[in-house]
Structure formats: structure tokens, C-alpha cells
N, C-alpha and C positions, 0 to 999 in steps of 0.2 A: 504494500500500500504506500503510495507516495504522499498521502495526506497525514499530517501530524496533528493530533488532537490534544493540545496541551491542557493539563489540569492544574489549577492553582495550588500552590503549596505555601502556606503562611507560616512564618517564623519571626517572632518579635514584631518589629515595625515594617517588615517586608513581606510581600507576596510575590512569588516567582512562578512563571510559566516557562517550562523548558520548550524551546521552539526547534530544537534539533534532536536527533536520535542519540541514545546513550553511547553509541559507538562512534559518533562523529568526531573528527579531529579538531574541528572548529566548533565551539559551543555558542549557540545563540539562545538568549533568554529575553523575556519581557519581565520587567520588574516594576512593581508599584511600591514606592517608599513613602511611609507616613512620616510627618515631621516628628522630631523628638528634641528634648533639651540636651540629650547626651551628645557629646562630641565623639564620633567614632574613632577607634584606634586605627592609626595608619599602618599599613602592611606593605611588605615587599615580597616579590616572588619573581622567578624568571618569566619572561614573556612580554606581551604587549596587550593593552586594553583599548577598546573603542566603545563609545556609547553615543546614542542619539536620544535626546530628550523629546518625548512625544507630547507631554503636557507637564505643566508646573515648572519649577526651577530647581536645579541641583547645585549644591556647593561642593566643589571638588577641592580637596586638600592635596597638594603635591609638595611634600616636604614643608618648607616654610611659607609657601604660596597658597593663597585661597583664590579660586577662580569660580565665578558664577557662570553657569551654563543654562541658558533659558530654552524654553520650548522652541523647536525648530533648529537648534544648534547641536553640534556634535563635539566630542572631545576624543583625543587620541594621545596616548603617552606610553612610554616604556615603564614597565612595572618594577624595575629595580629602584625607582624613586619611591620613597614612602608615599602612600596614597590612601584616600578614603573619600566616600561620598555621603551626602545627606540631603534630604528634601528641605527646601526653604519656604516658610510661610504657607504651608499646605502640602497635600500629597503631590507626588511627581511620578510620572510613568516614563520608563525608558526602555530602549532595546540595547542590549549589550552583546558584543562579540569578543570572545577570547579563546585561548587554547585550554587544554585540560588543567594546567597549573592555575590559570585564572579562574576556572570553574571552581576548583577546590578552595580558592582564596575568597571568592566573592559571593557564592551562592550559599546562603545560610542553610544549615541542615538541622532538622528537629533533633532535640536532645532527649 
């Protein structure tokens, strides 16, 4: 079957829909992030991340920098720079692409 039927998986302030197959080399996800007062912990890992903001606004931390990424904008960066994202002033939805290392680092898993 060529059609993927993603199911939502909620964990904390994020809901994730896997848009690629479990065996895919490149992982595609849709994520809805609810705003929170917590500043997320920045992480590093091998690879490269890319995301496109569908709605809302995302704050991207890249080391000491803070970058605002609005709906209709995309961000791309090397993941050996410490990084984290959060929704600003309301929920945000985005599409993310990354390799398997990025998948393990960015897609929350239920505990």
C-alpha cells in the first residue's frame, strides 16, 4: 500500500504523526506543539534537521541564538549545534524531516 495513515501519538506538550514508514531512511513527521513555560533542553546529535512551520510560531534555540520561525517559513541546520524548539504564544504545527538519529532525538516516546 502506498498510502500512509498516520495516527496521532501524544506525549507531554507534543502530538506526533509519523508520515513515513518505520523502515524509511529519511523520517518525516507532522508535529503539533503546545506552548509551555518550560525552556526545552538543547541537544546535539549527528545529522541535519529541517522543518516547515504550517501554523503558529516556533522559537528555535541554536546554541546561544534564538530564532523565530513563523508560519510559512522553514529552518535548516546541522545538529551538532545544540538545538531545541518550542511553540510561541499558542500551538504550532510543523513538518519535520530528519535521519534516524534525528528521529530518536526529536520524537518524544511515551514512558
